[in-house]
N, C-alpha and C positions, 0 to 999 in steps of 0.2 A: 227701580224708581219710575214713576209715570209723570208725564210733564204735558199739560194741555195749555195751549195759547189761545186766548180768545181777543178780537177787536172789540172796543168798547162801543156802546151806542154813537150814532153819527154825531149827536150834539156834543159829546164829551171829546172827541178826537182832537180837537185843538189843545186839550189839556192832558189827555191819557193816551199813553202810546199803546199798552195792552194790559189786559187781566190774565195772570197766570193761576194755574192750579197745580201744585207740587205734591205727589203721594210718596213717601219713602217707606215702603212695606217693611223692608229690612233695615232701615237707617240709612243715612247718607251724611257724608262730610263733604260740603261743597264750598270751595274757595273761589270767590268771585273778584274780578278787577272793579275799580271804581266806577260806578254808573253816573250819568249826567243829572239825575234828578232823585229826589227822595221816593221811598216806595212804601206803600200803604199795606200794612199786614194785618192778617185775620187768621188765627189758627183755627183751622177746622177740628183737627183731632191730635191727641198726642202732646208731646213736648219738643219745641225747638229753642235753640241757645245760640249764642255768638261766642266763638272761642277767642279768649285773649291770652297775653302771655302768662298771666296769673290766674288762669281758670276760665269757667264758662259763667255766662249770665243770661238767664232766660229772656228769651224775646216775650214781651208782653202779649197778652191774649190777642189785644187788638192795638195797633200802634203805628207809629211812623219811624222808619229807619232813614236817618239823614246820609248825606253823602261822605263818602271816605276818601282819604287821600292816598290809600294803599288797599292792599288786598284785604278781604273780609271773609272769614270762614264761618259757614253756618252748619250747626249741627242737627240733623233731623234723626230723633231718637226713632226706634223701630215703631212702625205704625203711625208716625206723624204726618200731617199733610197741613198745606197752608194755602190760602188763597191771597195772592198778591197783585196789588195795583201798582204798575209802572207808570209814574207821571212822566210827561214831556218837561223840558226845562222851562222852570218858572211856573208849571202848571199847578203845583201844590201850594203855592203861597198863600191863596185865598182860603186854604183849609183851616189854617192855624194862626193864632194871633201874635206869634213871635217871629222875628227874622229867620230864615230857614238856616242861615249859618250857625244859629245857635243850637242846631239839631246834629251837626257835623260829628260823624263817629259814633253816634248814640242810636238806641233803640227806644223810644219814649212812648208810654201808654198813652191812648187818644184822650182818655179821660183827664190826663195831666196837661193837656194841650189846648182842650176846649171845655164848653160847659159840661161837668161831669155826668148830668142829668141827660143831656143829648148822646153823649157817648154811651152811656149805660143802656139807653133807648135803643140805640142801633145795635149795640151787641146782643141785646136780648131778641130783637127782631130777626137778626141773623141766626142766632141758636134755634128760632122756632121755625125758620123756614125749612120746607120739606126736602128741598134737593138743591144742589150747587146752581142750577139754573135761576132758581128764585133768589138765592142768596146775591147773585151777581145783579139781579134787577134791584133788589132793595138797596145793594150798596152804590150801584150808579145813580139810582134816585136821591140818595142822599147826596152824593157829590154834585150833581147838576143844581142843586138848591144852594152851592157854597162857593163853588169855584168862581173866579173873577179874571178879567182880562189883565195880562201882565203890564207893567210899565212899558210905555212905548220905547224908551232909550234902552231898556233892558232886552227888550223883544229884538230890536234892531242889532244891538250887540251880538245877540244870540245868532242872528241871522248871518252877520259878516263873519262870524267864528265858523259856523257851519259850512258856509259858502267856500272858505278858505281851507276847509278840512283841518281846522285846528293850526295850520300853518300860517299864522299872522303875527305880526309884532304888535304889541300893545300901543306902540305909538300910531300905528296905522287903524287900531281897533277905534279910538276915540276921535279920529281925525274928521272934522266937519260935523261933528255931533255938538248940540247946544248945551256943552257941560263940560267939567273939568275932569281929570283923571281920579282923584279922590272922591269926588261926587258919584261918578259912575260906578267906581269899585263899591262904595257903600251900598248903592241901589242894587247892583249886581249880586252881592252877596245876601241881602234881603231877600230877593226875589229867587234867586237860584240855589244859594247856600252854599257858595264857594266863590274864590275870586276868579275874574275873567282869565287870568294866566293859567291857573289850574284847570279851569274847564277847558281851556284851548288845549292844554296838553293831553287831557283825556279824550277830547275830540280827536286829535291827531293819533292817539294810540288806537282808538276804535276804528278810525279810517283804515289803518294798516291791518289790523285784524280782519275786518269784513273784506277787504280787497285781496286778502292773502289767498293762494290755492297752493295745493301741493306741488312742488317743483319749482316754484319761485324762488329765486336767489333771494336770501335775506338781504345783502347788501344792495340790491337792486331795489328792494320793497322799502328799505329805509330811506333811500334817496327819493324815490317817488312820494313817500309820505312826508317829506320835508324835514327828516332827522339830518343833523350835521354829518354824521357818518355812521358807520356800524356800531361803534363803542357807545355813541349817543343814545342809539336805540336800545342796546343792551341794558344800560342803566335805567331808561324808562320802564322796560319790562321787569327788571328787578323791583323797581319802586312800586308798580301797579299790580303785579301777579306773584312776585316772590320767587319767579322762575326766569330761566334764559328764554329767549324768543323761540328757540327751536323745541325747546321742551313744552312750552305753552301752546304753540301753534300746531304741535304734533297730537294733541289730545283733543277729543270731540269737546265742543262747546255744549254745556248743558243749558244756557240761556245768557 
């Protein structure tokens, strides 16, 4: 497998975290924990699918993968390659007309989420592009015309959760905000794709993973990340990765 990470153009950086190109010459089974934002996918070559308990489901040629509350296993068949746009939190909401929580746990074709003619035109332009650099330029130009600034209350909620590294009580989240919990949760689900509580759990998990280094005692890492105790951390790792903390942290991160 080869893996390339590219930064988006400067104007897109408030909305887009990175652009990835993944190539699996011999095939790949890649299990990923939940991310905090949807991913725009475009299959460059071959076949890719998502593994479920009842079998595989092919990922659309071009589409959006919503947030998951647990691990997601992507199967790259031999020779498959993908171009992936990883959005920032709330970054993708202006791209599609439906609330992002309606995409949770799914991979939907772009032509099912926006005007089919616009989606087909973009796909054709990408197919006709001569190389990956040109494909990324076309895709970024498409996004620049469509992305919008997030809801200010949602943006502030994300900032508070990030600042606390996910270790934040929900009562403190909406403290001093000009809204009520039900309204904030509805707006958060619309713009981010999940509830503030689950988002905070994912951020806390990511903070522990990012801060971990070999030799660190897991109990100490759990306390620093805000988990109640070692058992609480183990339950979160099982929920998000399907593995124990030591097993997950002991393997290389693909992305």
